[in-house]
NUTOR-375091 format. One record per residue: residue number from 1; residue in one letter; x, y, z of N, C-alpha, C, O in turn. Coordinates in pm, 1 decimal. Example, Ala and Ser with C-alpha at 12.3 -4.5 7.8 and 13.67 -1.06 7.14 Angstrom:
BEGIN
<resi:1 resn:A n_px:1319.0 n_py:-569.0 n_pz:780.0 ca_px:1230.0 ca_py:-450.0 ca_pz:780.0 c_px:1320.0 c_py:-330.0 c_pz:780.0 o_px:1423.6 o_py:-331.9 o_pz:846.5>;
<resi:2 resn:S n_px:1285.0 n_py:-225.0 n_pz:708.0 ca_px:1367.0 ca_py:-106.0 ca_pz:714.0 c_px:1290.0 c_py:3.0 c_pz:787.0 o_px:1340.9 o_py:113.8 o_pz:803.9>;
END
This chain:
BEGIN
<resi:1 resn:X n_px:5549.5 n_py:9947.8 n_pz:-2712.5 ca_px:5514.1 ca_py:10107.5 ca_pz:-2749.1 c_px:5432.5 c_py:10064.8 c_pz:-2892.4 o_px:5455.0 o_py:10132.9 o_pz:-2992.5>;
<resi:2 resn:X n_px:5360.7 n_py:9978.6 n_pz:-2898.2 ca_px:5206.8 ca_py:10031.0 ca_pz:-2986.8 c_px:5101.8 c_py:10001.9 c_pz:-2913.3 o_px:4992.8 o_py:10056.1 o_pz:-2895.0>;
<resi:3 resn:X n_px:5185.3 n_py:9848.3 n_pz:-2850.4 ca_px:5032.0 ca_py:9848.1 ca_pz:-2737.2 c_px:5014.5 c_py:9946.0 c_pz:-2622.6 o_px:4933.6 o_py:9909.6 o_pz:-2537.3>;
<resi:4 resn:X n_px:5072.3 n_py:10059.3 n_pz:-2604.2 ca_px:5038.4 ca_py:10138.0 ca_pz:-2423.5 c_px:4967.8 c_py:10238.2 c_pz:-2572.6 o_px:4864.1 o_py:10298.0 o_pz:-2543.7>;
<resi:5 resn:X n_px:5024.3 n_py:10259.0 n_pz:-2740.0 ca_px:4979.9 ca_py:10345.5 ca_pz:-2788.1 c_px:4853.6 c_py:10318.1 c_pz:-2790.7 o_px:4796.2 o_py:10376.2 o_pz:-2698.6>;
<resi:6 resn:X n_px:4775.9 n_py:10248.0 n_pz:-2862.9 ca_px:4642.7 ca_py:10177.8 ca_pz:-2874.6 c_px:4586.7 c_py:10235.7 c_pz:-2705.7 o_px:4529.6 o_py:10342.2 o_pz:-2682.2>;
<resi:7 resn:X n_px:4620.2 n_py:10140.7 n_pz:-2617.9 ca_px:4564.1 ca_py:10128.2 ca_pz:-2469.0 c_px:4534.1 c_py:10294.4 c_pz:-2464.7 o_px:4420.2 o_py:10341.0 o_pz:-2460.3>;
<resi:8 resn:X n_px:4688.4 n_py:10394.9 n_pz:-2467.4 ca_px:4584.5 ca_py:10530.2 ca_pz:-2463.7 c_px:4472.2 c_py:10584.0 c_pz:-2559.9 o_px:4351.9 o_py:10584.0 o_pz:-2533.9>;
<resi:9 resn:X n_px:4528.3 n_py:10627.5 n_pz:-2669.3 ca_px:4407.9 ca_py:10545.3 ca_pz:-2765.5 c_px:4215.3 c_py:10516.9 c_pz:-2741.8 o_px:4119.8 o_py:10556.9 o_pz:-2808.5>;
<resi:10 resn:X n_px:4223.0 n_py:10434.8 n_pz:-2622.1 ca_px:4126.7 ca_py:10343.5 ca_pz:-2577.3 c_px:4095.8 c_py:10441.3 c_pz:-2470.6 o_px:3978.2 o_py:10473.4 o_pz:-2453.9>;
<resi:11 resn:X n_px:4177.5 n_py:10485.7 n_pz:-2405.7 ca_px:4151.0 ca_py:10634.8 ca_pz:-2273.7 c_px:4030.3 c_py:10735.1 c_pz:-2382.8 o_px:3909.3 o_py:10744.9 o_pz:-2403.7>;
<resi:12 resn:X n_px:4137.2 n_py:10783.3 n_pz:-2419.7 ca_px:4089.7 ca_py:10886.9 ca_pz:-2464.6 c_px:3969.2 c_py:10945.2 c_pz:-2529.3 o_px:3901.5 o_py:11047.8 o_pz:-2536.5>;
<resi:13 resn:X n_px:3984.1 n_py:10774.9 n_pz:-2589.4 ca_px:3832.5 ca_py:10794.0 ca_pz:-2608.3 c_px:3752.8 c_py:10800.9 c_pz:-2509.9 o_px:3697.0 o_py:10896.1 o_pz:-2455.2>;
<resi:14 resn:X n_px:3752.7 n_py:10711.1 n_pz:-2495.5 ca_px:3632.1 ca_py:10678.1 ca_pz:-2337.3 c_px:3633.9 c_py:10785.7 c_pz:-2234.5 o_px:3532.9 o_py:10798.4 o_pz:-2165.3>;
<resi:15 resn:X n_px:3747.1 n_py:10873.8 n_pz:-2213.0 ca_px:3709.8 ca_py:11013.5 ca_pz:-2191.7 c_px:3633.0 c_py:11068.9 c_pz:-2211.0 o_px:3547.7 o_py:11110.4 o_pz:-2132.6>;
<resi:16 resn:X n_px:3648.8 n_py:11094.7 n_pz:-2391.8 ca_px:3575.2 ca_py:11203.7 ca_pz:-2488.2 c_px:3398.9 c_py:11164.8 c_pz:-2465.4 o_px:3317.8 o_py:11253.5 o_pz:-2438.9>;
<resi:17 resn:X n_px:3359.1 n_py:11016.0 n_pz:-2481.2 ca_px:3279.2 ca_py:10915.5 ca_pz:-2384.1 c_px:3238.2 c_py:11002.3 c_pz:-2303.7 o_px:3144.8 o_py:11080.2 o_pz:-2322.5>;
<resi:18 resn:X n_px:3330.7 n_py:10989.8 n_pz:-2175.8 ca_px:3270.7 ca_py:11053.5 ca_pz:-2077.5 c_px:3171.9 c_py:11108.5 c_pz:-2002.8 o_px:3082.1 o_py:11088.8 o_pz:-1921.0>;
<resi:19 resn:X n_px:3273.4 n_py:11243.6 n_pz:-2117.9 ca_px:3193.7 ca_py:11335.2 ca_pz:-2076.8 c_px:3105.4 c_py:11426.3 c_pz:-2175.7 o_px:3043.8 o_py:11524.1 o_pz:-2133.3>;
<resi:20 resn:X n_px:3104.2 n_py:11392.4 n_pz:-2292.0 ca_px:3018.1 ca_py:11410.8 ca_pz:-2369.7 c_px:2875.0 c_py:11315.9 c_pz:-2326.8 o_px:2761.1 o_py:11343.3 o_pz:-2364.7>;
<resi:21 resn:X n_px:2902.6 n_py:11231.7 n_pz:-2263.4 ca_px:2746.9 ca_py:11140.0 ca_pz:-2127.0 c_px:2744.8 c_py:11244.3 c_pz:-2001.1 o_px:2639.3 o_py:11269.1 o_pz:-1942.7>;
<resi:22 resn:X n_px:2916.3 n_py:11325.9 n_pz:-1949.7 ca_px:2891.5 ca_py:11444.7 ca_pz:-1839.6 c_px:2855.7 c_py:11561.0 c_pz:-1918.6 o_px:2897.1 o_py:11607.7 o_pz:-1812.5>;
<resi:23 resn:X n_px:2827.0 n_py:11640.5 n_pz:-1982.9 ca_px:2733.4 ca_py:11723.9 ca_pz:-2055.7 c_px:2621.4 c_py:11753.1 c_pz:-2098.0 o_px:2564.7 o_py:11859.8 o_pz:-2074.5>;
<resi:24 resn:X n_px:2547.3 n_py:11600.5 n_pz:-2210.1 ca_px:2444.3 ca_py:11558.9 ca_pz:-2207.9 c_px:2374.2 c_py:11535.1 c_pz:-2090.6 o_px:2256.4 o_py:11565.9 o_pz:-2108.6>;
<resi:25 resn:X n_px:2389.0 n_py:11504.8 n_pz:-2008.4 ca_px:2354.6 ca_py:11486.9 ca_pz:-1837.3 c_px:2323.6 c_py:11639.9 c_pz:-1744.1 o_px:2219.4 o_py:11653.3 o_pz:-1679.9>;
<resi:26 resn:X n_px:2463.9 n_py:11781.0 n_pz:-1751.4 ca_px:2456.2 ca_py:11866.3 ca_pz:-1701.1 c_px:2297.0 c_py:11911.8 c_pz:-1798.7 o_px:2216.2 o_py:11949.4 o_pz:-1713.7>;
<resi:27 resn:X n_px:2262.3 n_py:11915.8 n_pz:-1874.9 ca_px:2143.4 ca_py:12007.9 ca_pz:-2031.1 c_px:2066.1 c_py:11894.6 c_pz:-1960.0 o_px:1963.3 o_py:11943.6 o_pz:-1913.3>;
<resi:28 resn:X n_px:2073.1 n_py:11786.5 n_pz:-1938.1 ca_px:1898.5 ca_py:11746.6 ca_pz:-1925.0 c_px:1855.7 c_py:11791.0 c_pz:-1776.0 o_px:1739.6 o_py:11796.8 o_pz:-1735.5>;
<resi:29 resn:X n_px:1997.2 n_py:11827.8 n_pz:-1686.2 ca_px:1926.8 ca_py:11837.8 ca_pz:-1503.9 c_px:1898.7 c_py:11971.9 c_pz:-1505.6 o_px:1815.6 o_py:12014.6 o_pz:-1425.5>;
<resi:30 resn:X n_px:1977.8 n_py:12079.6 n_pz:-1617.4 ca_px:1919.6 ca_py:12212.7 ca_pz:-1713.6 c_px:1761.4 c_py:12236.8 c_pz:-1664.0 o_px:1701.9 o_py:12309.6 o_pz:-1584.5>;
<resi:31 resn:X n_px:1721.1 n_py:12100.8 n_pz:-1787.1 ca_px:1578.6 ca_py:12111.1 ca_pz:-1866.8 c_px:1495.6 c_py:12155.1 c_pz:-1727.4 o_px:1431.4 o_py:12251.4 o_pz:-1685.7>;
<resi:32 resn:X n_px:1561.8 n_py:11950.8 n_pz:-1658.7 ca_px:1432.0 ca_py:11943.9 ca_pz:-1535.9 c_px:1476.6 c_py:12062.6 c_pz:-1435.0 o_px:1445.7 o_py:12057.8 o_pz:-1315.9>;
<resi:33 resn:X n_px:1545.7 n_py:12161.5 n_pz:-1486.4 ca_px:1526.3 ca_py:12216.2 ca_pz:-1365.5 c_px:1406.0 c_py:12355.8 c_pz:-1390.9 o_px:1332.4 o_py:12427.1 o_pz:-1322.7>;
<resi:34 resn:X n_px:1431.6 n_py:12343.0 n_pz:-1485.6 ca_px:1283.5 ca_py:12465.2 ca_pz:-1561.2 c_px:1207.2 c_py:12388.3 c_pz:-1520.4 o_px:1133.7 o_py:12418.0 o_pz:-1426.3>;
<resi:35 resn:X n_px:1203.6 n_py:12274.6 n_pz:-1576.5 ca_px:1005.0 ca_py:12242.7 ca_pz:-1579.4 c_px:1018.1 c_py:12251.2 c_pz:-1367.9 o_px:922.4 o_py:12319.4 o_pz:-1331.1>;
<resi:36 resn:X n_px:1083.9 n_py:12214.4 n_pz:-1270.9 ca_px:986.4 ca_py:12194.9 ca_pz:-1204.7 c_px:979.4 c_py:12329.2 c_pz:-1130.5 o_px:900.4 o_py:12359.1 o_pz:-1041.0>;
<resi:37 resn:X n_px:1075.2 n_py:12403.4 n_pz:-1183.6 ca_px:1049.7 ca_py:12553.0 ca_pz:-1125.9 c_px:872.6 c_py:12607.7 c_pz:-1211.7 o_px:799.9 o_py:12671.2 o_pz:-1135.3>;
<resi:38 resn:X n_px:835.9 n_py:12591.3 n_pz:-1305.1 ca_px:713.7 ca_py:12590.2 ca_pz:-1358.1 c_px:623.4 c_py:12548.7 c_pz:-1293.0 o_px:509.9 o_py:12587.2 o_pz:-1264.8>;
<resi:39 resn:X n_px:713.8 n_py:12425.6 n_pz:-1261.0 ca_px:561.7 ca_py:12363.1 ca_pz:-1237.0 c_px:504.7 c_py:12461.8 c_pz:-1082.2 o_px:387.4 o_py:12489.8 o_pz:-1058.0>;
<resi:40 resn:X n_px:638.2 n_py:12502.8 n_pz:-987.4 ca_px:627.5 ca_py:12508.9 ca_pz:-864.1 c_px:529.6 c_py:12654.7 c_pz:-841.8 o_px:477.2 o_py:12703.8 o_pz:-741.8>;
<resi:41 resn:X n_px:535.8 n_py:12710.4 n_pz:-1041.0 ca_px:454.1 ca_py:12815.7 ca_pz:-1060.1 c_px:337.4 c_py:12796.2 c_pz:-1028.8 o_px:282.8 o_py:12845.9 o_pz:-930.2>;
<resi:42 resn:X n_px:293.4 n_py:12732.5 n_pz:-1097.5 ca_px:233.9 ca_py:12650.5 ca_pz:-1175.6 c_px:101.4 c_py:12664.8 c_pz:-1016.1 o_px:13.5 o_py:12742.2 o_pz:-978.1>;
<resi:43 resn:X n_px:159.1 n_py:12548.7 n_pz:-976.0 ca_px:114.0 ca_py:12469.1 ca_pz:-832.0 c_px:71.1 c_py:12610.3 c_pz:-738.3 o_px:-18.7 o_py:12595.4 o_pz:-655.4>;
<resi:44 resn:X n_px:127.4 n_py:12728.1 n_pz:-750.8 ca_px:133.0 ca_py:12804.6 ca_pz:-683.0 c_px:9.5 c_py:12929.7 c_pz:-728.7 o_px:-10.1 o_py:13047.7 o_pz:-699.5>;
<resi:45 resn:X n_px:-50.8 n_py:12834.8 n_pz:-809.0 ca_px:-141.8 ca_py:12956.2 ca_pz:-939.4 c_px:-269.0 c_py:12921.7 c_pz:-875.0 o_px:-369.2 o_py:12979.9 o_pz:-833.3>;
<resi:46 resn:X n_px:-204.4 n_py:12754.6 n_pz:-888.3 ca_px:-408.5 ca_py:12663.7 ca_pz:-907.2 c_px:-405.3 c_py:12612.5 c_pz:-647.9 o_px:-450.2 o_py:12509.1 o_pz:-598.3>;
<resi:47 resn:X n_px:-360.3 n_py:12693.0 n_pz:-594.1 ca_px:-328.4 ca_py:12694.4 ca_pz:-484.1 c_px:-426.4 c_py:12767.2 c_pz:-496.7 o_px:-544.7 o_py:12734.1 o_pz:-487.5>;
<resi:48 resn:X n_px:-377.4 n_py:12882.7 n_pz:-521.1 ca_px:-382.9 ca_py:13072.0 ca_pz:-487.2 c_px:-612.3 c_py:13034.9 c_pz:-531.0 o_px:-703.9 o_py:13068.4 o_pz:-456.0>;
<resi:49 resn:X n_px:-623.4 n_py:12978.4 n_pz:-638.0 ca_px:-700.0 ca_py:13034.1 ca_pz:-737.5 c_px:-825.3 c_py:12968.8 c_pz:-557.5 o_px:-904.8 o_py:13006.7 o_pz:-471.5>;
<resi:50 resn:X n_px:-737.2 n_py:12835.2 n_pz:-620.2 ca_px:-797.7 ca_py:12721.0 ca_pz:-470.6 c_px:-880.3 c_py:12810.5 c_pz:-429.6 o_px:-975.8 o_py:12869.1 o_pz:-480.5>;
<resi:51 resn:X n_px:-799.6 n_py:12813.0 n_pz:-272.3 ca_px:-812.7 ca_py:12914.6 ca_pz:-208.2 c_px:-925.5 c_py:13045.1 c_pz:-186.8 o_px:-1002.6 o_py:13086.7 o_pz:-100.3>;
<resi:52 resn:X n_px:-879.5 n_py:13080.5 n_pz:-329.4 ca_px:-1031.8 ca_py:13170.0 ca_pz:-362.4 c_px:-1142.8 c_py:13156.3 c_pz:-427.5 o_px:-1219.9 o_py:13240.6 o_pz:-473.3>;
<resi:53 resn:X n_px:-1144.8 n_py:13037.9 n_pz:-427.8 ca_px:-1295.6 ca_py:12955.7 ca_pz:-471.9 c_px:-1322.4 c_py:12931.3 c_pz:-324.9 o_px:-1429.9 o_py:12989.9 o_pz:-311.9>;
<resi:54 resn:X n_px:-1296.5 n_py:12888.5 n_pz:-222.7 ca_px:-1287.9 ca_py:12848.5 ca_pz:-92.7 c_px:-1345.0 c_py:12927.2 c_pz:-17.7 o_px:-1430.8 o_py:12878.2 o_pz:55.8>;
<resi:55 resn:X n_px:-1312.8 n_py:13109.3 n_pz:-6.7 ca_px:-1387.9 ca_py:13184.3 ca_pz:14.0 c_px:-1493.6 c_py:13194.9 c_pz:-106.7 o_px:-1544.8 o_py:13082.9 o_pz:-107.8>;
<resi:56 resn:X n_px:-1534.0 n_py:13246.4 n_pz:-176.0 ca_px:-1637.2 ca_py:13284.6 ca_pz:-287.6 c_px:-1708.0 c_py:13155.9 c_pz:-193.2 o_px:-1806.6 o_py:13202.4 o_pz:-135.8>;
<resi:57 resn:X n_px:-1693.3 n_py:13046.4 n_pz:-168.1 ca_px:-1806.2 ca_py:12933.4 ca_pz:-112.4 c_px:-1832.4 c_py:12982.4 c_pz:-4.7 o_px:-1948.0 o_py:12980.5 o_pz:37.6>;
<resi:58 resn:X n_px:-1691.0 n_py:13059.5 n_pz:91.6 ca_px:-1759.1 ca_py:13113.5 ca_pz:195.8 c_px:-1855.5 c_py:13177.3 c_pz:250.0 o_px:-1926.6 o_py:13163.0 o_pz:349.5>;
<resi:59 resn:X n_px:-1838.6 n_py:13293.8 n_pz:116.1 ca_px:-1881.5 ca_py:13409.5 ca_pz:195.0 c_px:-2092.9 c_py:13325.0 c_pz:91.4 o_px:-2185.5 o_py:13405.4 o_pz:101.4>;
<resi:60 resn:X n_px:-2123.2 n_py:13205.9 n_pz:26.2 ca_px:-2246.9 ca_py:13196.4 ca_pz:-4.1 c_px:-2234.8 c_py:13120.2 c_pz:96.7 o_px:-2340.8 o_py:13058.3 o_pz:87.9>;
<resi:61 resn:X n_px:-2175.8 n_py:13073.6 n_pz:198.8 ca_px:-2249.7 ca_py:12958.3 ca_pz:298.4 c_px:-2238.8 c_py:13073.5 c_pz:406.9 o_px:-2224.0 o_py:13020.9 o_pz:517.3>;
<resi:62 resn:X n_px:-2241.2 n_py:13236.5 n_pz:416.2 ca_px:-2225.8 ca_py:13295.3 ca_pz:525.2 c_px:-2309.2 c_py:13240.4 c_pz:653.8 o_px:-2287.4 o_py:13222.1 o_pz:773.6>;
<resi:63 resn:X n_px:-2497.3 n_py:13212.6 n_pz:493.4 ca_px:-2546.4 ca_py:13221.6 ca_pz:641.4 c_px:-2533.2 c_py:13087.4 c_pz:736.3 o_px:-2599.7 o_py:13054.0 o_pz:834.3>;
<resi:64 resn:X n_px:-2463.7 n_py:13047.1 n_pz:694.9 ca_px:-2473.1 ca_py:12866.6 ca_pz:872.3 c_px:-2365.8 c_py:12942.3 c_pz:864.9 o_px:-2314.7 o_py:12986.0 o_pz:761.7>;
<resi:65 resn:X n_px:-2319.1 n_py:12963.8 n_pz:1011.6 ca_px:-2146.6 ca_py:13034.6 ca_pz:1041.2 c_px:-2147.4 c_py:12890.9 c_pz:1167.2 o_px:-2172.7 o_py:12908.0 o_pz:1286.4>;
<resi:66 resn:X n_px:-2117.8 n_py:12771.3 n_pz:1111.7 ca_px:-2065.5 ca_py:12694.0 ca_pz:1155.8 c_px:-1927.7 c_py:12591.3 c_pz:1225.2 o_px:-1894.0 o_py:12476.5 o_pz:1254.2>;
<resi:67 resn:X n_px:-1864.2 n_py:12804.7 n_pz:1222.3 ca_px:-1728.9 ca_py:12706.2 ca_pz:1258.3 c_px:-1624.5 c_py:12684.2 c_pz:1174.3 o_px:-1512.7 o_py:12646.1 o_pz:1208.7>;
<resi:68 resn:X n_px:-1676.7 n_py:12718.3 n_pz:1017.6 ca_px:-1549.4 ca_py:12670.7 ca_pz:960.6 c_px:-1503.8 c_py:12847.3 c_pz:892.8 o_px:-1551.4 o_py:12957.9 o_pz:867.4>;
<resi:69 resn:X n_px:-1364.4 n_py:12757.9 n_pz:890.7 ca_px:-1190.0 ca_py:12848.9 ca_pz:859.3 c_px:-1179.2 c_py:12741.6 c_pz:731.3 o_px:-1214.8 o_py:12632.5 o_pz:686.7>;
<resi:70 resn:X n_px:-1078.8 n_py:12896.6 n_pz:703.3 ca_px:-929.0 ca_py:12853.7 ca_pz:609.7 c_px:-813.9 c_py:12941.2 c_pz:678.4 o_px:-789.0 o_py:13039.0 o_pz:748.9>;
<resi:71 resn:X n_px:-754.3 n_py:12816.5 n_pz:593.9 ca_px:-575.9 ca_py:12822.9 ca_pz:613.3 c_px:-560.3 c_py:12903.2 c_pz:548.0 o_px:-648.6 o_py:12913.2 o_pz:462.7>;
<resi:72 resn:X n_px:-455.5 n_py:13001.2 n_pz:541.9 ca_px:-391.4 ca_py:13054.0 ca_pz:453.3 c_px:-286.4 c_py:13039.1 c_pz:408.2 o_px:-193.0 o_py:13071.5 o_pz:481.6>;
<resi:73 resn:X n_px:-245.2 n_py:12971.2 n_pz:236.7 ca_px:-190.5 ca_py:12911.2 ca_pz:249.5 c_px:-36.2 c_py:13033.3 c_pz:151.1 o_px:-57.9 o_py:13138.3 o_pz:90.7>;
<resi:74 resn:X n_px:90.1 n_py:12970.3 n_pz:169.5 ca_px:163.5 ca_py:13021.1 ca_pz:171.9 c_px:239.2 c_py:13151.4 c_pz:56.4 o_px:344.9 o_py:13206.8 o_pz:86.7>;
END
């Protein structure tokens, strides 16, 4: 019986370690998702700023109408 009890304790300990690791990974994943969302917002901001700068550039170059076109960003 002693060997079975030790094995059961080892398995319980291993299960606890795995559950702790899982909780840690889930927390890390949550942080990464939050960072990804923040980066997407920043990227959209910089895309719109770049588009605005291109429009300003086109206004400055309005005299030279060589068919310059800008595509609208979503």
